[in-house]
C-alpha positions in Angstrom: 89.7 91.1 109.5 91.4 93.1 112.3 89.4 96.1 113.3 91.3 99.4 113.8 90.6 103.0 114.8 93.9 103.9 113.1 93.3 103.2 109.3 96.9 104.2 108.5 99.3 102.4 110.8 102.2 104.5 109.4 100.8 107.4 111.3 102.0 105.8 114.5 105.2 107.1 116.1 107.2 105.7 119.0 106.7 109.0 120.8 103.9 109.5 121.8 102.1 106.4 120.6 104.6 103.7 121.7 104.7 102.0 118.3 106.4 102.7 115.0 106.7 100.8 111.7 110.0 100.7 109.9 109.4 99.8 106.4 112.0 97.6 104.6 114.2 97.7 107.7 115.9 94.6 106.5 117.3 94.0 103.0 116.3 90.8 101.1 119.8 89.4 101.9 119.5 90.1 105.6 116.0 88.7 105.7 117.2 85.5 104.0 120.1 85.2 106.4 117.7 85.6 109.4 115.4 83.0 107.9 118.3 80.6 107.6 119.3 81.3 111.2 115.8 80.3 112.3 115.5 77.2 110.1 114.8 73.8 111.5 112.7 75.0 114.4 109.4 73.1 114.9 106.6 74.8 112.9 103.6 73.7 115.1 104.3 75.6 118.3 102.7 79.0 119.1 105.9 80.5 120.4 109.5 79.2 120.7 111.8 81.0 123.1 115.2 81.2 121.6 118.5 80.8 123.5 122.0 79.7 122.5 121.5 80.5 118.8 124.9 82.0 117.9 123.8 82.7 114.3 121.2 85.2 115.6 123.8 87.4 117.3 125.0 89.4 114.3 121.4 90.5 113.6 120.7 91.5 117.2 124.1 93.2 117.9 124.1 97.0 118.2 125.4 97.4 114.7 123.1 94.7 113.2 119.9 95.4 111.3 117.7 94.6 114.2 119.9 95.6 117.2 120.6 99.0 115.6 116.9 99.9 115.8 116.8 99.2 119.5 120.1 101.1 120.1 118.6 104.1 118.4 116.2 104.4 121.3 118.1 102.8 124.2 121.7 104.0 123.3 125.0 102.1 123.4 124.0 100.0 126.4 121.2 98.3 124.5 121.2 94.5 124.6 118.8 91.7 123.6 117.4 90.0 126.7 114.7 87.7 125.3 113.7 86.4 121.9 110.6 84.4 120.8 109.7 83.1 117.3 106.0 83.2 116.6 105.0 81.0 113.7 101.3 81.3 113.1 99.9 78.9 110.4 96.5 77.4 109.6 97.4 74.5 112.0 98.6 76.8 114.7 96.2 79.7 114.6 95.7 81.3 118.0 94.2 84.4 119.5 95.6 86.6 122.3 93.6 88.7 124.7 94.5 92.3 125.4 97.4 92.4 127.9 100.7 94.0 128.9 103.9 92.1 128.9 104.8 92.1 132.7 107.7 89.7 133.1 111.4 89.5 132.2 113.6 86.4 131.8 116.4 86.1 134.3 119.3 83.7 134.8 118.6 82.8 138.5 116.3 83.6 141.4 117.5 86.4 143.7 115.0 87.9 146.1 114.9 91.7 145.4 112.3 94.1 146.7 109.7 95.0 144.1 110.5 91.9 141.9 107.8 89.1 141.9 105.9 86.9 141.5 108.2 84.3 139.9 107.2 81.9 137.1 108.8 79.4 134.8 107.9 79.6 131.1 109.2 77.0 128.7 112.0 76.2 131.1 113.1 79.9 131.6 112.8 81.6 134.9 110.7 84.8 134.7 109.9 87.5 137.3 107.6 90.6 137.3 109.9 93.6 137.8 108.9 97.1 138.9 107.1 98.9 136.1 110.1 101.3 135.6 112.1 98.3 134.3 109.6 97.5 131.6 109.2 101.2 130.8 112.9 101.3 130.0 112.7 98.5 127.5 111.7 98.2 123.8 110.3 95.3 121.9 111.0 94.7 118.2 108.9 92.5 116.0 110.8 91.4 112.8 108.5 90.2 110.0 109.7 87.3 107.9 106.4 87.0 106.1 103.7 89.6 105.0 101.1 90.3 107.6 98.0 91.8 105.9 94.9 92.7 107.9 93.4 89.3 107.2 96.4 87.4 108.8 96.1 88.4 112.4 98.4 91.4 112.7 99.3 92.5 116.2 96.8 95.0 117.6 98.0 97.8 119.9 96.4 100.5 122.0 98.4 103.6 121.1 99.6 105.5 124.2 98.7 102.8 126.7 102.3 102.3 127.6 102.3 105.7 129.4 99.6 104.6 131.9 101.7 102.4 134.1 100.7 98.9 135.1 97.0 98.6 134.1 94.7 96.5 136.2 93.0 93.7 134.3 89.6 95.1 135.2 90.6 98.4 133.5 92.0 97.0 130.3 88.8 97.2 128.2 88.2 100.8 129.2 91.8 101.8 128.4 91.6 100.1 125.0 88.4 102.0 124.3 89.9 105.3 125.2 93.2 104.8 123.3 91.7 103.1 120.3 93.3 100.2 118.4 95.8 100.0 115.6 96.4 96.9 113.4 100.1 96.6 112.8 100.1 95.3 109.2 103.6 94.6 107.7 105.5 93.5 104.7 108.3 91.0 104.8 111.4 92.8 106.0 109.5 95.4 108.1 110.3 95.9 111.7 107.7 97.2 114.2 109.2 99.0 117.2 107.1 99.0 120.4 107.3 100.3 124.0 107.4 97.0 125.8 104.5 97.7 128.2 102.0 98.7 125.5 98.7 97.0 125.6 98.4 94.5 122.7 96.4 91.6 121.4 96.0 89.3 118.4 93.0 87.8 116.7 92.6 84.4 115.0 93.7 84.8 111.4 90.6 85.0 109.1 92.7 83.8 106.1 95.6 82.0 107.7 98.9 81.7 105.8 102.3 81.3 107.4 103.1 84.4 109.5 106.6 84.2 111.1 107.6 87.0 113.5 110.8 87.2 115.5 110.1 89.2 118.7 113.0 90.5 120.6 113.0 92.4 123.9 115.9 94.9 124.4 117.0 96.6 127.6 119.8 98.9 128.6 121.9 98.4 131.7 121.9 95.7 134.4 119.2 94.5 136.7 119.8 95.4 140.4 121.2 93.5 143.4 122.6 90.5 141.6 119.7 89.8 139.3 120.8 89.0 135.8 119.1 89.0 132.4 118.8 85.5 131.0 119.9 86.8 127.7 120.2 84.9 124.5 
């Protein structure tokens, strides 16, 4: 079972903790529609990066059930810039060490001061931007299935997003200082995170299917000809 220093995750707030649970953010009809939009994807991969899925766009638009949450923080310029479907099952039951998300997906390589190193993940070009870019983003995790404490909820270190880029050698100490919160969820809930928050995930102790659509949102353009890969 996921350990937590925050026994009630509903106490978390986006400001100052960097995480907030929106209960029943999607109606049953909306959740079924999103489920249908994601149908047919392979069920045995840890994470599937999503591009070119037009049926997702109404959900992620600024007036859609998911995009409106991001727009409430980022304003009218909010746009989805990366989406990943995580589908954890008994057959695909992984753990994830404590880390910050440090890269963004871009359309093509343009050498810009402060951006780098470059990597390719699942065919998409990624680059590590200046921390200010990440600090201006939000990440939403849309829960299609219930995630009790026994089924590997995401763990976050509240407040860690305010500490800048954290060196790997300092991660354990930061987690100890900030404490951990287990982000349990019901189907239809959305968790809103500051993109650079420290987070982790354990192996599910009682694994049942746990599908989460994770979407990064940003406001505005990247500098000097760099472009978001987008969806």
